C-alpha positions as CSV (number, residue, x, y, z in Angstrom):
1,M,5.0,-25.1,107.9
2,K,3.1,-28.5,107.9
3,N,6.5,-30.4,107.6
4,D,7.7,-28.4,110.4
5,A,4.7,-29.5,112.7
6,L,5.0,-33.0,111.5
7,S,8.9,-33.0,112.4
8,V,8.1,-31.6,115.8
9,T,5.7,-34.6,116.3
10,I,7.9,-37.0,115.1
11,Q,10.8,-35.8,117.4
12,K,8.3,-35.8,120.5
13,V,7.1,-39.2,119.9
14,F,10.7,-40.7,119.5
15,A,11.7,-38.5,122.4
16,K,9.0,-40.1,124.7
17,G,9.6,-43.4,123.3
18,F,13.5,-43.4,124.2
19,T,12.8,-41.7,127.6
20,F,10.5,-44.5,128.5
21,L,13.1,-47.2,126.9
22,F,15.9,-45.7,128.9
23,L,13.7,-45.3,132.2
24,A,12.8,-48.9,131.7
25,I,16.4,-50.2,131.5
26,S,17.4,-48.1,134.5
27,A,14.6,-49.6,136.4
28,T,15.4,-52.9,135.0
29,I,18.9,-52.7,136.2
30,L,18.3,-51.9,139.8
31,L,15.5,-54.3,140.3
32,S,17.8,-57.2,138.8
33,T,20.7,-55.9,140.8
34,L,18.6,-56.0,144.2
35,G,17.1,-59.5,143.4
36,T,20.7,-60.7,142.4
37,A,21.9,-59.4,145.8
38,V,19.3,-60.8,147.9
39,G,20.0,-64.2,146.1
40,Q,23.7,-63.9,146.8
41,L,23.2,-62.8,150.5
42,L,21.0,-66.0,151.0
43,H,23.5,-68.2,149.6
44,G,26.2,-66.9,152.1
45,E,28.2,-64.7,149.6
46,D,30.6,-62.1,151.0
47,I,28.8,-58.9,151.9
48,T,31.5,-56.7,150.5
49,Q,31.3,-58.2,147.3
50,I,27.7,-57.9,147.1
51,V,27.9,-54.3,148.2
52,I,30.3,-53.4,145.4
53,K,28.1,-55.1,142.8
54,I,25.1,-53.0,143.8
55,V,27.1,-49.8,143.8
56,N,28.6,-50.7,140.4
57,A,25.1,-51.4,139.0
58,G,23.5,-48.3,140.8
59,V,26.0,-46.1,139.0
60,I,25.3,-47.6,135.5
61,A,21.5,-47.4,136.3
62,M,22.1,-43.6,137.3
63,A,23.9,-43.0,134.0
64,V,21.0,-44.6,132.1
65,F,18.6,-42.5,134.1
66,E,20.3,-39.3,133.3
67,L,20.5,-40.0,129.5
68,A,16.7,-40.5,129.6
69,M,16.3,-37.2,131.3
70,V,18.6,-35.5,129.1
71,I,16.7,-36.9,126.0
72,S,13.2,-36.0,127.6
73,K,14.4,-32.5,128.3
74,E,16.2,-31.6,124.9
75,Y,14.3,-33.5,122.4
76,G,10.9,-33.7,123.9
77,E,10.3,-29.9,124.2
78,E,8.3,-27.8,121.8
79,E,10.7,-25.3,120.3
80,G,14.2,-26.3,118.6
81,H,17.4,-25.0,120.2
82,D,20.5,-24.1,119.1
83,V,22.9,-27.2,118.9
84,I,25.6,-25.3,120.8
85,V,23.3,-24.3,123.6
86,M,21.8,-27.7,123.6
87,L,25.2,-29.3,124.1
88,R,26.5,-26.6,126.8
89,R,23.4,-27.4,128.6
90,T,23.4,-31.3,128.5
91,L,27.1,-32.4,128.2
92,P,28.1,-31.3,131.6
93,R,25.3,-33.2,133.5
94,F,26.0,-36.5,131.3
95,I,29.5,-36.4,131.2
96,G,29.8,-35.6,134.8
97,T,27.8,-38.7,135.4
98,V,29.7,-40.9,133.3
99,C,33.1,-39.4,134.8
100,V,31.6,-40.3,138.5
101,A,30.8,-43.8,137.2
102,L,34.3,-44.4,135.6
103,S,35.8,-43.0,138.8
104,L,33.7,-45.3,140.9
105,E,34.6,-48.2,138.6
106,G,38.2,-47.6,138.8
107,L,38.3,-47.3,142.6
108,I,36.4,-50.5,143.0
109,M,38.8,-52.3,140.9
110,V,41.5,-50.8,142.7
111,I,39.8,-52.2,146.0
112,K,39.1,-55.5,144.5
113,Y,42.6,-56.0,143.2
114,S,44.1,-55.2,146.4
115,Q,42.0,-57.7,148.2
116,L,42.9,-60.4,145.8
117,D,46.7,-59.5,145.8
118,L,46.7,-58.9,142.0
119,A,48.7,-55.5,142.1
120,G,50.2,-56.4,138.6
121,N,46.4,-55.7,137.2
122,L,46.5,-52.3,138.6
123,Y,47.0,-50.8,135.1
124,Y,43.5,-51.4,134.3
125,P,41.8,-49.3,136.9
126,V,44.4,-46.6,136.5
127,A,43.7,-46.4,132.9
128,I,40.0,-46.1,133.7
129,I,40.6,-43.2,136.3
130,V,43.0,-41.4,133.9
131,S,40.4,-41.9,131.0
132,A,37.9,-40.1,133.2
133,A,40.3,-37.2,134.1
134,L,40.8,-36.8,130.4
135,L,37.0,-36.9,129.7
136,L,36.5,-34.2,132.1
137,T,39.3,-32.1,130.9
138,A,38.1,-32.5,127.3
139,L,34.6,-31.4,128.6
140,G,36.2,-28.3,130.4
141,A,38.1,-27.5,127.0
142,F,34.9,-27.7,125.1
143,L,33.0,-25.6,127.5
144,R,35.8,-23.0,127.5
145,L,36.3,-22.8,123.6
146,A,32.3,-23.3,122.6
147,P,30.5,-20.0,122.1
148,N,28.4,-18.6,125.1
149,R,25.5,-17.6,123.2
150,G,22.2,-18.2,124.8
151,M,23.8,-19.4,128.2
152,E,23.1,-15.9,129.8
153,L,20.2,-15.7,132.4
154,T,18.9,-12.4,133.2
155,L,18.0,-12.0,136.8
156,P,15.5,-9.9,138.5
157,V,16.9,-6.7,140.3
158,H,15.9,-8.0,143.7
159,E,18.0,-11.2,143.1
160,T,21.0,-9.0,142.2
161,A,20.9,-6.3,144.8
162,S,24.6,-7.2,146.2
163,A,25.8,-7.5,142.5
164,P,27.7,-4.6,141.0
165,S,26.1,-2.9,138.1
166,L,27.2,-3.7,134.9
167,P,27.5,-1.2,131.7
168,G,24.0,0.0,130.7
169,D,22.4,-1.5,134.0
170,A,22.0,-4.9,132.3
171,R,22.2,-7.5,135.1
172,T,23.2,-10.8,133.7
173,V,25.3,-13.7,134.9
174,P,26.1,-17.0,133.4
175,S,23.2,-19.6,134.0
176,L,25.8,-22.0,135.5
177,A,26.7,-19.3,138.1
178,A,23.4,-18.3,138.8
179,R,22.2,-21.9,139.5
180,C,25.0,-22.5,142.0
181,C,23.9,-20.1,144.6
């Protein structure tokens, strides 16, 4: 029993440490991007390129921030969770953020290559966008094939008054569907 308590304590310490580390990295990315953007603006660089760089770095900072939040939520909690439940809860958020980052990067590269008349280099952004689509498809396949244990949320009767009764009057809906409305 003492080893379990020690293990949980060590897990919490590392979770807080990694959360702080990734939050600091995210803040550093944002602050350095803004400082660089101001410096480039004062030196007369093109505003479009500056905005593209800000968006690019902002998306990366957002992905690092999301990673910090996942670590804090999943590993900083008291109780241990089933690995499948933890993955079903955290992977969609993180991979969704990564897919948005990849898609934006690909679109930014398409715009940049179009402005510079480098149409022959469009293979790279297309590959990035296709890889984001494949990643999203793989996430969907994982969510479809992974067991649903622990992913149902029981709602109070007043919140399900319009929901049809299920056998045995158990009113449960998948947690993702419950959070959407």
